[in-house]
Backbone as JSON, one array per atom type, in Angstrom:
{
  "sequence": "MKDKKPKRDLSVQIAEAIKDAIISGQLIVDERLPSEAELSLKFGVSRPTVREALKRLAAQNLIRTQRGATGGAFVNRIRFEEAYGQQITTSTLLLSMNEVDFETACEARFMLERACVTLSAQRRTDDQLATMRAEIHRQAQPGLSDEAFCASDVAFHRALVDGADNPVLSYQLAGAVEAIEPLMNMVTFTARNRARIVELHTQIANAIENHDSSAADQALADLAAYSVELAHDVREARQSRKKTTAPAAS",
  "N": [[176.49, 135.24, 122.36], [173.72, 132.7, 120.76], [170.25, 132.68, 121.19], [169.42, 133.39, 123.46], [166.81, 133.49, 125.18], [163.79, 131.43, 126.58], [163.56, 128.81, 122.92], [160.87, 129.29, 121.87], [159.51, 131.66, 122.86], [161.06, 133.6, 121.67], [160.69, 133.12, 118.93], [157.81, 133.56, 118.58], [157.95, 136.01, 118.98], [159.78, 136.78, 116.97], [157.93, 136.25, 114.72], [155.81, 137.79, 115.26], [157.24, 140.25, 114.79], [157.84, 139.76, 112.16], [154.96, 139.56, 111.12], [154.16, 142.52, 111.73], [155.75, 144.07, 110.12], [154.08, 142.95, 107.93], [151.53, 144.0, 107.96], [151.81, 146.43, 108.02], [152.87, 147.32, 105.86], [155.64, 147.17, 104.44], [156.28, 144.67, 104.32], [155.01, 143.76, 100.68], [152.31, 142.06, 99.39], [152.62, 138.72, 98.28], [155.24, 139.04, 98.05], [159.03, 137.95, 98.45], [160.3, 137.0, 101.49], [163.17, 137.21, 103.25], [165.89, 135.0, 103.29], [166.05, 131.92, 105.61], [168.41, 132.08, 106.94], [169.4, 134.51, 106.3], [167.3, 135.75, 107.57], [168.28, 134.4, 110.44], [170.6, 136.26, 111.11], [170.18, 138.48, 111.26], [167.96, 138.71, 113.32], [169.62, 137.59, 115.19], [169.23, 134.91, 115.94], [168.97, 131.02, 116.03], [168.22, 129.2, 112.78], [166.44, 127.26, 113.11], [164.76, 128.19, 114.8], [163.94, 130.91, 113.56], [162.83, 129.0, 111.74], [159.92, 127.7, 113.47], [159.23, 130.33, 113.67], [158.59, 131.28, 111.29], [156.86, 128.99, 110.75], [154.8, 129.79, 111.96], [153.64, 131.68, 111.63], [152.79, 130.67, 109.0], [150.6, 128.88, 109.7], [148.38, 130.92, 110.7], [148.65, 131.59, 107.88], [149.79, 134.17, 106.64], [152.34, 133.85, 106.1], [152.92, 131.59, 102.58], [154.72, 129.06, 101.55], [157.26, 127.6, 99.45], [158.85, 125.72, 96.96], [162.31, 125.01, 95.36], [164.33, 126.14, 93.18], [163.27, 128.96, 92.83], [161.96, 129.34, 95.08], [161.04, 130.11, 98.63], [159.63, 131.44, 101.46], [157.06, 133.32, 100.89], [154.32, 136.4, 101.21], [151.32, 136.03, 102.01], [148.77, 136.64, 100.17], [145.97, 137.54, 102.06], [141.93, 136.03, 102.39], [139.51, 137.02, 102.91], [137.56, 135.15, 103.67], [138.88, 133.68, 104.67], [139.82, 134.52, 107.46], [138.11, 134.29, 108.96], [137.41, 132.2, 110.79], [139.59, 133.28, 112.68], [138.18, 135.46, 113.62], [135.88, 134.58, 114.78], [137.04, 132.89, 116.71], [138.17, 134.71, 118.53], [135.99, 136.48, 119.37], [134.34, 134.84, 120.82], [136.15, 133.98, 122.92], [136.72, 136.64, 123.9], [133.75, 137.2, 125.01], [133.25, 134.96, 126.59], [135.35, 135.48, 128.53], [135.01, 138.29, 129.61], [132.23, 138.23, 130.64], [130.3, 139.45, 129.42], [126.69, 140.92, 129.43], [123.23, 139.16, 128.41], [121.54, 140.88, 127.17], [123.34, 143.26, 126.55], [125.14, 141.62, 124.51], [123.23, 140.96, 122.54], [122.11, 143.23, 122.02], [123.77, 144.06, 120.55], [124.73, 142.28, 118.14], [122.34, 142.47, 117.01], [121.77, 144.89, 116.29], [124.66, 145.26, 114.75], [123.98, 143.09, 112.44], [121.48, 144.15, 111.52], [122.24, 146.08, 110.46], [123.32, 145.2, 107.77], [121.37, 144.04, 106.48], [119.38, 145.52, 105.11], [120.97, 146.41, 102.82], [121.21, 142.94, 101.92], [118.24, 143.24, 100.78], [118.7, 144.15, 98.79], [120.88, 143.0, 97.66], [120.71, 140.17, 97.81], [121.68, 136.82, 96.7], [120.5, 134.16, 94.68], [120.78, 131.84, 95.18], [121.87, 132.26, 98.08], [118.93, 132.88, 99.27], [117.79, 130.54, 98.5], [118.86, 129.23, 100.41], [118.43, 130.79, 102.88], [115.49, 129.54, 103.01], [115.92, 127.11, 102.67], [116.71, 126.17, 105.31], [114.75, 127.24, 106.84], [113.12, 125.53, 106.61], [113.73, 123.35, 107.46], [114.31, 123.97, 109.79], [111.61, 123.34, 111.08], [111.26, 121.06, 111.03], [109.86, 118.46, 113.01], [111.22, 116.71, 114.73], [113.98, 117.44, 114.91], [116.77, 118.17, 116.93], [117.83, 119.97, 119.33], [120.85, 121.37, 119.3], [120.98, 120.68, 116.59], [119.2, 122.8, 115.98], [120.09, 125.06, 116.93], [122.08, 125.24, 115.11], [120.81, 125.32, 112.42], [119.98, 128.04, 112.55], [122.63, 129.7, 112.67], [123.28, 129.18, 110.33], [121.24, 130.1, 108.64], [121.31, 132.89, 109.63], [123.98, 133.83, 108.98], [123.48, 133.51, 105.97], [122.07, 135.66, 105.13], [123.19, 137.84, 106.13], [125.68, 137.41, 104.19], [124.55, 138.13, 102.24], [123.93, 140.9, 101.69], [126.27, 141.04, 100.21], [128.89, 141.82, 101.03], [132.24, 142.02, 101.33], [133.18, 142.75, 103.95], [131.68, 143.55, 105.79], [130.74, 140.87, 106.06], [132.83, 139.81, 107.52], [133.25, 141.44, 109.51], [130.95, 140.89, 111.0], [131.26, 137.97, 111.61], [131.52, 136.95, 114.19], [129.61, 138.5, 115.33], [127.48, 137.11, 114.31], [128.41, 133.93, 114.55], [129.29, 133.75, 117.03], [128.32, 135.19, 118.88], [125.42, 134.74, 118.5], [125.21, 131.46, 118.89], [125.62, 131.53, 121.55], [123.66, 132.88, 123.06], [121.73, 131.33, 122.13], [122.22, 128.93, 123.64], [121.56, 130.73, 126.55], [118.52, 130.37, 125.52], [117.24, 128.33, 124.49], [115.94, 126.73, 126.19], [113.26, 128.25, 126.74], [112.6, 128.84, 124.23], [109.81, 129.17, 121.36], [109.99, 127.52, 119.09], [107.83, 127.68, 116.7], [107.53, 130.44, 116.77], [110.11, 131.43, 115.57], [110.8, 130.45, 113.71], [108.19, 131.68, 112.4], [109.32, 134.59, 112.52], [111.7, 134.49, 111.06], [110.44, 133.41, 108.32], [108.9, 135.83, 107.9], [111.23, 137.3, 107.48], [112.27, 136.17, 105.64], [110.8, 136.59, 103.99], [110.97, 139.21, 102.95], [113.43, 140.11, 102.25], [113.23, 138.3, 99.97], [111.19, 139.59, 98.47], [112.37, 142.6, 98.58], [111.79, 144.0, 100.2], [113.17, 145.95, 102.1], [112.74, 147.33, 104.52], [110.48, 145.8, 105.62], [112.41, 143.85, 106.43], [113.59, 144.81, 107.96], [112.17, 145.48, 109.83], [111.34, 142.82, 110.72], [113.29, 141.65, 111.76], [114.25, 143.38, 113.85], [111.71, 142.46, 115.52], [112.05, 140.2, 116.09], [115.04, 140.33, 117.74], [113.79, 141.68, 119.58], [112.63, 139.42, 121.01], [114.16, 137.92, 121.47], [115.16, 138.89, 123.49], [112.72, 138.48, 124.96], [112.41, 136.27, 125.77], [115.65, 135.54, 127.14], [114.3, 136.97, 129.31], [111.87, 135.52, 130.45], [113.28, 133.3, 131.02], [115.28, 133.65, 132.81], [113.37, 134.6, 134.81], [111.7, 132.36, 135.26], [114.13, 131.18, 136.55], [114.85, 132.07, 138.99], [112.26, 131.22, 140.1], [112.37, 129.27, 140.31], [114.19, 128.57, 142.09], [113.63, 129.8, 144.35], [111.9, 128.33, 145.12], [112.92, 126.11, 146.04], [114.15, 126.48, 148.01], [115.38, 126.78, 151.56], [114.1, 126.54, 154.19], [113.27, 128.91, 156.42], [114.41, 129.03, 159.98]],
  "CA": [[175.82, 133.8, 121.76], [172.49, 133.33, 119.67], [168.57, 132.21, 121.16], [169.39, 133.17, 125.37], [165.64, 133.12, 125.76], [163.74, 130.03, 125.03], [163.45, 129.25, 121.51], [159.4, 129.54, 121.93], [159.92, 132.95, 122.83], [162.08, 134.39, 120.15], [159.96, 132.83, 117.43], [156.51, 133.8, 118.31], [158.83, 137.76, 118.89], [160.01, 137.17, 115.41], [156.52, 135.88, 114.22], [155.24, 139.46, 115.47], [157.73, 141.54, 114.09], [157.47, 140.05, 110.15], [153.72, 140.13, 110.8], [153.66, 144.23, 111.95], [155.83, 144.37, 108.82], [153.43, 142.97, 106.49], [150.67, 144.82, 108.37], [152.17, 148.46, 108.1], [153.25, 146.91, 104.54], [157.37, 146.89, 104.7], [155.63, 143.35, 102.75], [153.65, 143.57, 100.66], [151.39, 140.48, 98.98], [152.9, 138.03, 96.68], [157.11, 139.49, 98.46], [159.39, 137.14, 99.16], [160.74, 137.33, 102.57], [164.0, 136.94, 103.4], [165.88, 133.34, 103.18], [166.06, 132.07, 107.1], [169.61, 132.75, 107.22], [168.97, 136.44, 106.51], [166.61, 136.29, 108.93], [168.76, 134.82, 111.71], [171.78, 136.9, 111.23], [168.65, 139.7, 111.45], [167.43, 138.62, 114.2], [170.24, 136.84, 115.96], [168.96, 134.03, 116.9], [169.35, 130.3, 114.83], [168.01, 129.03, 112.54], [165.48, 126.44, 114.11], [164.0, 129.26, 115.79], [163.64, 131.49, 112.58], [161.78, 128.38, 111.06], [158.81, 128.17, 114.1], [158.78, 131.76, 113.6], [157.53, 131.4, 109.95], [155.32, 127.9, 110.63], [153.38, 130.51, 113.01], [152.6, 132.71, 110.16], [152.09, 129.75, 107.97], [149.33, 129.01, 110.63], [147.64, 132.69, 110.5], [147.38, 132.27, 107.04], [150.29, 135.11, 106.62], [152.67, 133.79, 104.13], [152.69, 130.82, 101.84], [156.31, 128.31, 101.16], [157.73, 127.38, 98.01], [160.0, 124.63, 96.88], [162.91, 125.14, 94.51], [165.28, 127.81, 92.79], [162.71, 130.55, 93.11], [160.95, 129.3, 96.11], [161.25, 130.16, 99.62], [158.4, 132.19, 102.07], [156.26, 134.65, 100.25], [153.22, 136.85, 101.91], [149.97, 135.46, 101.19], [147.06, 137.02, 100.02], [144.67, 137.2, 102.87], [140.76, 136.46, 101.9], [138.13, 137.58, 104.41], [136.51, 133.63, 104.5], [139.91, 132.91, 105.83], [140.17, 135.21, 108.84], [136.12, 134.09, 109.72], [137.77, 131.16, 112.13], [139.87, 133.71, 114.08], [137.4, 136.56, 114.27], [134.54, 133.72, 115.36], [137.73, 132.13, 117.95], [138.28, 135.88, 119.53], [134.76, 136.99, 119.89], [133.96, 133.61, 121.85], [136.94, 134.07, 124.05], [135.93, 138.18, 124.55], [132.57, 137.04, 125.58], [133.57, 134.3, 127.65], [136.49, 135.62, 129.81], [134.31, 139.13, 129.8], [131.18, 138.1, 131.34], [129.23, 140.16, 129.06], [125.49, 140.14, 130.07], [122.76, 138.81, 127.44], [121.01, 141.88, 126.89], [124.18, 144.08, 125.64], [125.14, 140.49, 123.34], [121.7, 140.7, 121.6], [121.64, 144.22, 121.16], [125.2, 144.1, 119.76], [124.28, 141.26, 117.51], [121.02, 142.83, 116.45], [122.54, 146.31, 115.68], [125.1, 144.99, 112.93], [122.87, 142.43, 111.56], [120.09, 145.36, 110.7], [123.12, 147.22, 108.82], [123.66, 144.22, 106.38], [119.36, 143.61, 106.37], [119.17, 146.54, 104.01], [121.97, 145.69, 101.42], [120.54, 142.06, 101.96], [117.5, 142.61, 100.33], [119.28, 144.59, 97.1], [121.51, 142.4, 96.4], [121.2, 138.93, 97.97], [121.42, 135.65, 95.39], [119.25, 132.96, 94.55], [121.72, 130.7, 96.56], [121.59, 132.71, 99.68], [117.71, 132.79, 99.24], [117.22, 129.23, 99.05], [119.6, 128.82, 101.9], [117.66, 130.72, 104.33], [114.39, 129.12, 102.77], [116.21, 125.24, 103.62], [116.88, 126.27, 106.62], [113.34, 127.52, 107.94], [111.79, 124.3, 106.25], [114.87, 122.51, 107.93], [113.54, 124.61, 111.47], [110.22, 123.13, 110.91], [110.88, 120.04, 110.9], [109.61, 118.56, 114.31], [112.65, 116.04, 115.5], [115.22, 117.99, 115.14], [117.9, 118.38, 117.4], [118.67, 121.57, 119.92], [121.75, 121.52, 118.7], [121.0, 121.01, 114.8], [117.76, 123.28, 115.81], [120.83, 126.09, 116.78], [123.17, 124.83, 114.09], [120.67, 126.63, 111.58], [119.66, 129.08, 113.1], [123.34, 130.72, 112.5], [123.27, 128.94, 109.07], [120.14, 131.53, 108.13], [121.53, 134.32, 109.7], [125.18, 133.78, 107.91], [123.38, 133.85, 104.4], [121.05, 137.02, 105.31], [124.43, 138.62, 106.13], [126.58, 137.71, 103.16], [123.62, 138.36, 101.06], [124.28, 142.08, 101.46], [127.64, 140.9, 99.54], [129.82, 142.88, 101.34], [133.01, 140.98, 102.61], [134.0, 143.48, 105.1], [130.55, 143.31, 107.06], [130.61, 139.8, 106.47], [133.9, 139.7, 108.42], [133.08, 141.87, 110.41], [129.57, 140.07, 111.84], [131.04, 136.67, 111.83], [131.83, 136.81, 115.34], [127.97, 138.58, 115.77], [126.15, 135.2, 114.12], [129.18, 132.37, 114.91], [129.95, 134.08, 118.07], [127.57, 135.38, 120.08], [124.77, 134.33, 118.33], [125.7, 129.93, 119.61], [126.19, 131.9, 122.86], [122.73, 133.66, 122.7], [121.29, 129.68, 122.2], [122.69, 128.64, 125.16], [120.27, 130.82, 127.19], [117.44, 130.88, 125.42], [116.91, 127.33, 124.2], [114.3, 125.83, 127.01], [112.06, 129.12, 126.11], [112.03, 129.65, 123.01], [109.23, 129.06, 120.69], [110.62, 127.41, 117.4], [107.13, 128.16, 115.91], [107.45, 131.99, 116.69], [111.33, 132.03, 115.28], [110.33, 130.08, 112.2], [107.53, 132.7, 111.59], [109.74, 135.74, 112.57], [112.8, 133.87, 109.65], [109.65, 133.28, 107.07], [108.82, 137.6, 107.54], [112.41, 138.13, 106.99], [113.44, 136.09, 103.81], [109.57, 136.7, 102.52], [110.7, 140.82, 103.13], [114.5, 140.08, 101.26], [113.01, 138.32, 98.83], [110.68, 141.24, 97.89], [113.25, 143.37, 97.97], [111.49, 144.83, 101.09], [114.33, 146.39, 103.28], [111.71, 148.12, 106.12], [109.9, 145.06, 106.22], [113.06, 142.64, 107.07], [114.81, 145.63, 108.85], [111.61, 145.22, 111.41], [111.49, 141.14, 111.29], [114.78, 141.58, 112.79], [114.03, 144.44, 115.29], [110.93, 141.52, 116.26], [113.65, 138.82, 116.23], [115.93, 141.17, 118.69], [112.5, 141.98, 120.73], [111.87, 138.58, 120.99], [115.17, 137.24, 122.08], [115.23, 139.55, 124.59], [111.71, 138.36, 125.96], [113.26, 134.6, 126.14], [116.19, 135.78, 128.4], [113.98, 137.79, 130.7], [111.42, 134.4, 131.01], [114.7, 132.58, 131.95], [115.68, 134.39, 134.4], [112.1, 134.79, 135.69], [112.03, 130.61, 135.74], [115.52, 130.29, 137.22], [114.59, 132.89, 140.45], [111.16, 130.78, 141.32], [113.04, 127.7, 141.04], [115.23, 129.46, 143.71], [113.12, 130.29, 145.55], [111.0, 127.07, 145.67], [113.97, 125.16, 146.51], [115.67, 127.52, 149.4], [115.06, 126.0, 152.42], [112.72, 127.35, 155.0], [113.81, 129.62, 157.91], [113.33, 128.14, 161.21]],
  "C": [[174.13, 133.59, 122.0], [171.01, 132.28, 120.77], [169.22, 132.13, 122.65], [167.72, 133.09, 125.82], [165.03, 131.52, 125.36], [163.26, 130.29, 123.48], [161.45, 129.7, 121.76], [158.96, 131.52, 121.61], [159.86, 133.3, 121.81], [161.16, 134.23, 118.77], [158.76, 133.3, 117.43], [156.91, 135.84, 118.07], [159.12, 137.57, 117.39], [158.76, 137.28, 114.37], [155.99, 137.34, 113.93], [155.63, 140.22, 114.78], [157.6, 141.04, 112.45], [155.74, 140.13, 110.51], [153.04, 141.61, 110.74], [154.58, 144.49, 110.25], [154.81, 144.13, 107.35], [152.32, 143.67, 106.43], [150.51, 146.27, 108.06], [152.64, 147.84, 106.29], [153.95, 147.51, 103.81], [157.05, 146.07, 103.98], [155.11, 143.22, 102.68], [152.95, 141.96, 99.59], [152.22, 140.0, 98.06], [154.83, 138.22, 96.9], [157.48, 138.81, 98.73], [160.28, 137.72, 100.08], [162.49, 136.88, 102.32], [164.56, 135.54, 103.84], [165.9, 133.46, 105.04], [167.46, 132.08, 107.63], [170.1, 134.12, 107.55], [168.74, 136.27, 107.84], [167.51, 135.6, 110.17], [169.71, 135.38, 111.8], [171.1, 138.64, 111.3], [168.59, 139.78, 112.6], [168.59, 138.15, 115.15], [169.89, 135.72, 116.95], [169.24, 132.48, 115.82], [168.21, 130.14, 114.22], [166.3, 127.58, 112.93], [164.19, 127.66, 114.54], [163.35, 130.25, 114.84], [162.13, 130.3, 111.71], [160.14, 128.2, 111.6], [158.03, 129.06, 113.96], [157.37, 132.1, 112.4], [156.76, 129.79, 109.73], [154.28, 128.73, 111.41], [152.63, 131.02, 111.96], [151.72, 131.73, 109.29], [150.94, 129.61, 108.62], [148.46, 129.55, 110.34], [147.2, 132.48, 108.99], [148.7, 133.66, 105.88], [150.95, 135.06, 105.52], [152.39, 132.23, 103.89], [154.13, 130.08, 101.34], [156.03, 127.87, 99.58], [158.56, 127.04, 97.59], [160.67, 125.55, 95.5], [163.96, 126.24, 94.52], [164.51, 128.73, 93.16], [161.94, 130.36, 94.28], [161.79, 130.08, 97.59], [159.58, 130.67, 100.63], [158.18, 133.24, 101.6], [155.07, 135.26, 101.06], [152.51, 137.12, 101.05], [149.19, 136.56, 100.93], [145.74, 136.52, 101.11], [143.49, 137.41, 102.37], [140.27, 136.49, 103.51], [137.61, 136.01, 104.72], [137.73, 133.53, 105.59], [140.47, 133.1, 107.22], [138.88, 134.2, 109.5], [136.6, 133.31, 110.8], [138.43, 132.23, 113.38], [139.09, 134.96, 114.53], [136.17, 135.57, 115.12], [135.99, 133.18, 117.26], [137.51, 133.18, 119.16], [136.89, 136.36, 120.05], [134.24, 136.08, 120.82], [134.67, 133.91, 122.91], [136.67, 135.66, 124.72], [135.46, 137.62, 125.13], [132.44, 136.72, 126.91], [133.95, 134.91, 128.92], [135.43, 137.46, 130.46], [133.18, 139.25, 130.66], [130.41, 139.25, 130.99], [127.32, 139.4, 129.28], [124.62, 139.92, 128.37], [122.36, 140.12, 126.6], [121.99, 143.06, 125.6], [125.06, 142.7, 124.66], [124.39, 141.28, 122.19], [122.2, 141.97, 121.37], [123.12, 144.56, 120.34], [124.98, 143.38, 118.62], [123.68, 141.93, 116.54], [121.53, 144.15, 115.29], [123.62, 146.03, 114.58], [124.05, 144.24, 112.19], [121.79, 143.35, 111.04], [120.79, 146.36, 109.88], [123.41, 146.49, 107.45], [122.24, 143.62, 105.5], [118.8, 144.64, 104.76], [119.71, 146.36, 102.69], [120.96, 144.33, 100.94], [119.34, 141.85, 100.49], [117.64, 143.72, 99.06], [120.02, 143.61, 96.73], [121.88, 140.76, 97.23], [120.85, 138.09, 96.7], [120.35, 134.93, 95.57], [119.57, 132.21, 95.17], [120.92, 131.44, 97.82], [120.3, 132.71, 99.77], [117.53, 131.74, 99.66], [117.74, 128.74, 100.43], [118.55, 129.27, 103.15], [116.24, 129.74, 104.02], [114.72, 127.32, 103.48], [115.97, 125.45, 104.96], [115.65, 126.29, 107.48], [112.83, 126.3, 107.96], [112.57, 122.84, 107.49], [114.44, 123.08, 109.75], [112.72, 124.06, 112.2], [109.84, 121.8, 110.75], [110.8, 119.37, 113.01], [110.37, 117.37, 115.53], [113.33, 116.23, 115.59], [115.51, 118.71, 116.63], [118.0, 119.7, 118.25], [119.63, 121.69, 119.43], [121.92, 121.59, 117.35], [119.48, 122.68, 114.59], [119.48, 124.89, 115.52], [122.22, 126.42, 115.71], [122.39, 125.58, 112.38], [120.41, 127.56, 111.66], [121.21, 130.02, 112.91], [123.68, 130.29, 110.53], [122.56, 130.03, 108.36], [120.4, 132.54, 107.98], [123.0, 134.82, 108.81], [124.59, 134.36, 106.47], [122.64, 134.82, 104.83], [122.84, 137.95, 105.02], [125.46, 138.48, 104.81], [125.69, 138.0, 101.87], [123.5, 139.63, 100.77], [125.75, 142.0, 100.25], [128.6, 142.01, 99.8], [131.22, 142.35, 101.67], [133.32, 141.63, 103.5], [132.4, 143.53, 106.11], [130.8, 141.83, 107.28], [131.37, 139.49, 107.15], [133.44, 140.18, 109.43], [132.09, 140.79, 111.55], [129.83, 138.09, 112.15], [131.3, 136.47, 113.17], [130.19, 137.24, 116.01], [127.23, 137.25, 115.58], [126.82, 134.62, 114.33], [129.28, 132.29, 116.24], [129.22, 133.73, 119.3], [125.96, 134.98, 120.06], [124.36, 132.41, 118.92], [125.31, 130.53, 121.31], [124.49, 132.17, 123.34], [121.48, 132.31, 122.97], [120.89, 129.4, 123.38], [121.72, 128.88, 126.4], [119.17, 130.13, 126.81], [116.42, 129.81, 125.05], [115.64, 126.75, 124.37], [113.39, 126.98, 126.9], [111.5, 129.42, 125.17], [111.0, 128.7, 121.98], [109.26, 128.7, 119.57], [109.36, 127.96, 116.27], [107.09, 129.27, 115.45], [108.78, 132.09, 115.63], [110.69, 131.27, 113.54], [109.67, 130.63, 111.62], [108.21, 133.57, 111.29], [111.16, 135.77, 110.66], [112.0, 134.15, 108.56], [109.52, 134.79, 107.04], [110.32, 137.8, 106.8], [112.89, 137.62, 106.13], [112.02, 136.4, 102.63], [110.16, 138.94, 102.34], [112.21, 140.04, 102.04], [114.22, 139.74, 99.88], [111.78, 139.17, 98.1], [111.41, 142.44, 97.59], [112.83, 144.49, 99.01], [112.77, 145.18, 101.97], [113.76, 146.83, 104.9], [111.29, 146.98, 106.33], [111.04, 143.95, 106.65], [113.55, 143.24, 107.72], [113.45, 145.09, 110.52], [111.24, 144.13, 112.25], [112.35, 141.26, 112.03], [115.21, 141.74, 114.13], [112.8, 143.39, 116.03], [111.97, 140.27, 116.5], [114.12, 139.29, 117.75], [115.06, 141.51, 119.93], [112.17, 140.52, 121.22], [112.79, 137.55, 121.91], [115.22, 137.45, 123.47], [114.16, 138.87, 126.12], [111.93, 137.19, 126.86], [113.9, 135.27, 127.19], [115.76, 136.2, 129.5], [112.9, 136.29, 131.25], [112.67, 133.1, 131.29], [114.89, 132.22, 133.18], [114.59, 134.43, 135.07], [112.05, 133.39, 136.94], [113.19, 129.81, 136.72], [115.45, 130.98, 138.73], [113.37, 131.94, 140.69], [111.37, 129.63, 141.33], [114.08, 127.41, 142.43], [114.21, 129.37, 144.51], [111.54, 129.19, 146.36], [111.69, 126.16, 146.42], [114.6, 125.11, 147.8], [114.64, 126.97, 150.19], [114.47, 127.33, 153.39], [113.32, 127.77, 156.41], [113.55, 128.88, 159.07], [113.27, 129.41, 162.48]]
}
């Protein structure tokens, strides 16, 4: 008798099995998967269960479906940009679930980003440099909300990372820039001096424009040090408030 386990559990198992076959190379890009009927027989489940598994794979961009006589499900070519979302989501979950302290997150984020800055100084495009300049201009606007400033901060560093022209680095740093940085901003936004951040971003952009990797790296290191300093100031302010509001001993 088929489908003794809940359909959801079986569809997950089948999706994982096909995913493993794709990752291991047993199923290659553009290869046609067996039909629903064939997969149903192979896994000993109903066709609706197979269909649910294929939907899961399609949602992950691992397969695509085509209609017609030559249609079916085919192994998709995943592009790095398409996987950014999963990388960001996974990084955000890991940070929130494991209570990573600010200094550890900051160290990881800036060490990874500094790996890109030398390449970015040599390879950045005019468009990427223009994006950095545009975000710096945006950050300098006095009426900009905290949320908009944080979004601009992320966009600036995304352009810096992408300027390295290395899709593997861009993918790996998607979590560092777009997951760690917003969490860091949540801690430091009350204490930061926007003018100081704009100044450091300008130093980075100037160095990138001049192909000066050493200066860009130093400015990024200064930004990392300033971020840690901000977190320390926030902690000190919180502890001071606690002492002030603590009930006096009787």
